[in-house]
C-alpha positions as CSV (number, residue, x, y, z in Angstrom):
1,M,-25.4,20.4,-68.4
2,Q,-22.8,22.6,-69.4
3,I,-20.2,23.2,-66.5
4,P,-18.2,26.9,-67.2
5,H,-15.3,27.2,-68.6
6,F,-13.3,29.8,-66.7
7,P,-10.3,31.4,-68.9
8,E,-8.1,32.0,-66.0
9,S,-7.3,28.2,-65.4
10,N,-5.2,28.8,-68.4
11,H,-3.4,31.8,-67.1
12,P,0.1,31.0,-66.5
13,L,0.2,32.2,-62.5
14,V,-2.4,30.0,-62.2
15,K,-1.1,27.4,-63.7
16,S,2.2,26.9,-62.0
17,L,0.3,26.2,-58.8
18,F,-1.7,23.2,-60.2
19,H,1.4,20.5,-58.8
20,H,0.7,21.9,-55.3
21,S,-1.5,19.5,-53.3
22,D,-4.6,20.8,-51.6
23,E,-3.4,20.9,-48.3
24,E,0.3,23.2,-49.5
25,L,-2.5,26.0,-51.5
26,L,-4.4,26.1,-48.5
27,T,-1.6,27.0,-46.5
28,L,-0.3,28.9,-49.1
29,F,-3.6,31.3,-49.2
30,Q,-3.7,31.3,-45.6
31,R,-0.1,32.5,-45.6
32,Y,-0.2,34.7,-48.2
33,R,-3.8,37.0,-48.0
34,E,-2.5,39.5,-50.1
35,Q,-2.2,37.6,-53.4
36,G,-4.9,36.2,-55.0
37,K,-3.4,33.4,-57.2
38,Y,-3.7,30.8,-54.5
39,F,-7.6,30.9,-54.4
40,T,-7.7,31.2,-57.6
41,A,-6.2,28.1,-58.4
42,I,-8.1,26.3,-55.3
43,F,-11.6,28.0,-57.9
44,C,-10.2,26.6,-60.5
45,R,-9.6,23.0,-59.1
46,Y,-13.0,22.9,-57.6
47,S,-15.2,24.9,-60.0
48,P,-16.4,21.9,-62.3
49,L,-17.4,19.8,-58.7
50,V,-19.0,22.9,-56.9
51,Y,-21.1,23.7,-60.0
52,T,-22.2,20.6,-60.5
53,L,-23.5,20.3,-57.4
54,I,-25.7,23.5,-57.0
55,R,-26.9,23.3,-61.1
56,H,-28.6,20.2,-59.9
57,S,-30.5,21.5,-57.4
58,A,-31.1,25.0,-58.7
59,R,-33.8,25.9,-60.7
60,S,-32.7,28.1,-63.8
61,P,-28.8,28.7,-64.8
62,V,-29.1,32.3,-63.7
63,Q,-29.5,31.2,-60.2
64,A,-26.9,28.7,-60.6
65,D,-24.3,31.1,-61.2
66,Y,-25.9,33.4,-58.4
67,L,-25.8,31.1,-56.1
68,F,-22.2,29.3,-57.8
69,S,-20.6,32.8,-57.2
70,L,-22.5,33.3,-53.4
71,T,-21.0,29.7,-52.3
72,W,-17.5,30.4,-53.5
73,R,-17.7,34.1,-51.4
74,H,-18.9,31.8,-48.3
75,I,-15.6,29.4,-49.5
76,Y,-13.3,32.4,-49.3
77,H,-14.2,33.6,-45.7
78,E,-13.8,30.3,-44.5
79,L,-11.0,29.2,-45.9
80,G,-8.8,31.8,-44.0
81,G,-9.8,29.9,-40.7
82,L,-10.0,26.3,-41.8
83,D,-7.9,24.0,-40.5
84,L,-7.9,19.9,-41.6
85,R,-4.9,19.0,-39.6
86,N,-6.6,18.3,-36.7
87,G,-9.3,15.8,-37.5
88,N,-12.3,15.9,-39.3
89,V,-14.1,19.5,-40.0
90,M,-17.6,19.3,-40.6
91,G,-17.5,15.3,-41.1
92,A,-14.7,16.2,-43.7
93,S,-10.8,15.3,-43.6
94,S,-10.1,16.8,-46.4
95,L,-10.6,20.0,-48.7
96,Q,-12.5,18.1,-51.1
97,S,-15.0,17.0,-49.1
98,W,-15.0,20.0,-46.9
99,L,-16.2,21.9,-50.1
100,I,-18.7,19.6,-50.3
101,N,-20.3,19.4,-47.2
102,L,-20.0,23.5,-47.4
103,T,-21.4,23.5,-51.1
104,A,-24.3,21.5,-50.1
105,I,-25.0,23.8,-46.7
106,C,-25.0,27.1,-48.9
107,I,-27.5,24.6,-51.2
108,N,-29.8,23.8,-48.6
109,S,-29.8,27.6,-46.6
110,A,-30.1,29.4,-50.0
111,D,-33.0,31.8,-50.8
112,L,-32.4,32.6,-54.3
113,P,-34.0,36.2,-55.5
114,P,-36.2,35.3,-58.8
115,V,-34.0,35.5,-61.8
116,E,-35.8,39.1,-63.2
117,S,-33.8,40.4,-60.0
118,I,-30.5,38.9,-60.0
119,Y,-27.9,41.4,-62.0
120,Y,-24.8,39.1,-61.5
121,D,-23.0,38.2,-64.5
122,L,-20.5,34.8,-63.9
123,K,-18.3,35.8,-67.4
124,A,-18.1,39.4,-66.1
125,A,-17.4,38.6,-62.7
126,P,-16.1,35.5,-62.1
127,P,-16.1,34.4,-58.5
128,P,-12.3,35.1,-57.0
129,L,-12.4,38.1,-59.2
130,W,-16.1,39.4,-57.5
131,C,-14.5,38.4,-53.9
132,Y,-11.4,40.5,-53.9
133,L,-13.5,43.2,-55.7
134,E,-16.1,43.1,-52.9
135,Q,-13.0,43.5,-49.9
136,V,-11.9,46.5,-52.1
137,L,-15.4,47.9,-52.6
138,D,-15.6,48.4,-48.6
139,Q,-12.5,50.6,-48.7
140,L,-14.3,53.1,-50.4
141,L,-16.2,55.7,-48.7
142,P,-19.9,55.1,-48.7
143,V,-20.9,57.7,-51.1
144,M,-18.3,56.7,-54.0
145,R,-19.4,53.2,-52.9
146,L,-22.7,53.8,-53.7
147,M,-22.6,55.6,-57.0
148,V,-20.2,52.6,-58.4
149,V,-22.5,50.2,-57.5
150,M,-25.4,52.2,-59.2
151,A,-23.4,52.5,-62.2
152,Q,-21.8,48.7,-62.3
153,T,-24.8,46.6,-61.2
154,F,-27.7,48.9,-62.6
155,H,-26.2,50.7,-65.4
156,W,-27.3,54.1,-64.1
157,S,-26.7,57.1,-66.1
158,E,-24.3,60.0,-64.5
159,T,-28.2,62.1,-64.2
160,R,-29.6,59.5,-62.8
161,I,-27.2,58.5,-59.6
162,S,-26.8,62.7,-59.2
163,A,-30.4,62.8,-58.9
164,Y,-31.2,60.0,-57.0
165,L,-28.3,61.7,-54.6
166,Q,-29.5,64.9,-54.5
167,A,-32.9,63.4,-53.5
168,E,-31.1,61.7,-50.4
169,G,-29.8,65.4,-49.4
170,E,-26.0,65.4,-51.5
171,E,-25.6,68.0,-53.4
172,I,-23.2,66.5,-56.6
173,S,-23.7,67.4,-60.2
174,P,-23.6,64.4,-63.2
175,A,-19.9,65.7,-64.0
176,Q,-19.2,65.9,-60.8
177,V,-20.8,61.8,-60.5
178,K,-18.4,61.5,-63.3
179,N,-15.6,62.2,-61.5
180,Q,-16.3,60.3,-58.6
181,L,-16.9,57.2,-60.5
182,Q,-13.3,57.4,-62.3
183,E,-12.2,58.2,-59.2
184,G,-13.8,55.0,-57.8
185,Y,-12.4,52.8,-60.1
186,K,-8.7,53.9,-60.1
187,L,-8.8,53.5,-56.5
188,L,-10.7,49.9,-56.9
189,E,-8.4,49.1,-59.6
190,A,-4.9,50.0,-57.4
191,A,-6.0,48.1,-54.8
192,L,-6.9,44.8,-56.0
193,P,-4.2,42.6,-55.6
194,Q,-1.1,42.6,-58.5
195,D,-1.9,38.7,-58.9
196,I,-5.4,39.3,-59.7
197,R,-4.9,42.1,-61.8
198,A,-2.7,40.0,-64.0
199,I,-5.1,37.4,-63.7
200,Y,-8.4,39.3,-64.6
201,L,-7.6,42.4,-66.2
202,G,-4.6,41.2,-68.2
203,E,-2.4,43.9,-66.5
204,E,1.6,42.7,-66.7
205,L,2.8,42.6,-63.1
206,T,5.3,45.3,-63.6
207,E,2.6,47.7,-64.8
208,T,0.9,50.5,-62.7
209,P,-2.9,50.5,-63.0
210,Q,-4.5,51.9,-65.9
211,E,-5.9,55.2,-65.9
212,S,-9.2,54.2,-67.5
213,S,-10.6,51.7,-65.5
214,T,-11.4,47.9,-67.0
215,L,-13.2,46.4,-64.2
216,P,-16.3,44.3,-64.7
217,I,-18.0,44.8,-61.5
218,F,-21.4,43.3,-61.4
219,N,-22.3,43.9,-64.8
């Protein structure tokens, strides 16, 4: 079994946090939710452990990658309210044991779709980037969000997206779809935490969002 390598673990923003304890990283994540580097550091520290547990239970590498990312999405949402200072949480007294227990819960409760129905690409959108992208996707208008998902997840052309939306009662031309997609990409990129843009999109911390999108959304 080969454990995926995540290049973000070598990014200076992430490496600068490696000296922190689990408890310190958890506190920083909860205190500064507008920053993404703390969750990314936790992910880089424990992704080999979580992936190993999941890969042994998944029937295929594609399903393993998908469940791995779903598990980290669940971890992301649960970490915000996690408090290990007052005794055991789910039978765990440390972040590591809590992650093991939560991963086991995700494995046991998973109802994974067949391989051919999974469009997620672990290399294109690692779990931290996926979590923050989902968060900012929710800020888009519903029609724009739908167009972005159709284009990025299912690789639909502007013409096909236009035809689908027109069948649903939305009068929008392929050219308008293209313009809306570009606007959606710019809004998404601008809404991402600046450190996430630096870690995953190669943006300098002092730069403004680029005009063209480099977002690898669910490719």
